[in-house]
C-alpha distance (Angstrom), angle and dihedral (degrees) to the residues before:
residue distance angle dihedral
M1 . . .
S2 3.77 . .
Y3 3.78 129.2 .
P4 3.82 116.1 -105.1
L5 3.79 119.4 -104.0
K6 3.82 91.9 -116.1
F7 3.82 91.3 58.6
R8 3.80 92.2 46.8
E9 3.81 90.8 52.1
H10 3.82 90.0 47.9
V11 3.82 91.4 53.1
F12 3.81 92.0 53.0
K13 3.80 91.8 43.6
V14 3.82 90.6 55.7
K15 3.81 90.2 44.3
E16 3.82 90.6 54.6
E17 3.82 96.2 42.0
E18 3.79 95.7 48.9
N19 3.80 94.3 34.9
L20 3.81 92.7 -126.0
S21 3.77 125.7 170.5
Y22 3.80 121.2 -123.3
A23 3.82 90.3 -103.1
E24 3.80 92.6 51.8
T25 3.80 91.8 46.1
S26 3.79 89.4 48.9
E27 3.82 91.9 53.5
R28 3.80 93.9 43.7
F29 3.82 96.2 52.1
K30 3.84 96.0 30.4
I31 3.79 91.4 -123.0
G32 3.78 125.4 137.9
L33 3.78 117.3 -97.8
R34 3.80 91.7 -129.0
T35 3.83 89.2 52.7
L36 3.81 90.7 57.0
M37 3.79 90.9 48.4
R38 3.82 89.9 51.2
W39 3.82 90.9 48.8
A40 3.81 90.0 51.1
Q41 3.81 88.7 60.0
R42 3.81 96.0 42.3
I43 3.79 119.3 7.9
E44 3.83 98.2 -178.5
P45 3.81 114.3 86.5
K46 3.79 115.6 -119.8
I47 3.78 110.9 -107.3
T48 3.79 101.2 -168.3
R49 3.74 135.5 26.9
N50 3.78 114.9 -140.0
K51 3.76 103.0 -153.9
P52 3.80 121.2 159.6
A53 3.79 123.0 -133.3
V54 3.80 111.7 -85.9
K55 3.78 107.7 175.8
I56 3.77 101.8 35.3
K57 3.78 131.8 53.6
M58 3.77 106.0 -129.1
E59 3.81 92.0 -151.6
A60 3.81 89.9 56.9
L61 3.80 90.4 50.2
E62 3.81 92.2 49.3
E63 3.81 89.7 50.5
D64 3.81 90.1 48.7
I65 3.81 90.5 51.2
R66 3.80 90.8 51.8
K67 3.80 92.6 46.2
Y68 3.82 97.7 42.1
P69 3.82 111.7 22.6
D70 3.84 97.0 168.6
P71 3.84 111.8 50.2
C72 3.78 125.1 108.6
H73 3.82 124.4 -114.2
R74 3.81 92.3 -96.2
E75 3.80 92.6 58.8
R76 3.81 93.0 45.7
A77 3.79 90.5 47.6
S78 3.80 93.1 53.1
R79 3.82 91.0 47.8
L80 3.82 93.4 49.4
R81 3.84 93.8 36.3
V82 3.80 96.8 -123.7
S83 3.81 134.9 109.1
Q84 3.80 125.0 -82.6
H85 3.80 90.1 -114.9
C86 3.80 89.7 54.9
I87 3.82 89.3 54.6
Y88 3.81 90.4 47.7
Q89 3.82 92.7 51.8
A90 3.82 93.2 44.5
L91 3.81 92.5 50.4
K92 3.79 88.3 49.2
R93 3.82 89.3 52.8
L94 3.81 90.0 51.1
K95 3.83 89.7 46.9
V96 3.81 90.6 -123.6
T97 3.79 113.0 151.4
Y98 3.77 128.6 -163.5
K99 3.77 118.7 -90.1
K100 3.78 112.0 -89.3
I101 3.79 116.3 -149.4
L102 3.77 111.6 -168.4
S103 3.80 96.0 -171.7
P104 3.80 127.8 21.8
P105 3.81 117.8 -111.1
E106 3.80 116.5 -93.0
S107 3.80 95.6 -126.7
E108 3.82 96.9 56.5
P109 3.80 119.3 47.1
C110 3.82 116.1 -142.3
F111 3.77 93.4 -139.5
Q112 3.76 138.3 -1.2
K113 3.77 124.3 -130.3
S114 3.74 116.3 -129.8
L115 3.77 112.3 -134.7
């Protein structure tokens, strides 16, 4: 979890006002010295992390989606030889959501009442 921007600005404001060194500021606020150095370069916290897919080929996943539009993550994962979480993250990257069925099909009842 990152520190909020307001707190980061406050730390540097105190550092400037009291003419503290990075080591003194680090001890006073109980923050790592390297963290203060990183904040000095970029004070805004990073919101997103742009990390490319490593374990799955996105082209293969897109082809699988075209070929088999209905299966669950477990089935896709076994076909592509990756974990279910990997499939979940890759689909999220592709902005593919699960199929939403507003009403159940007429031919197959969702549940049966016991008489």
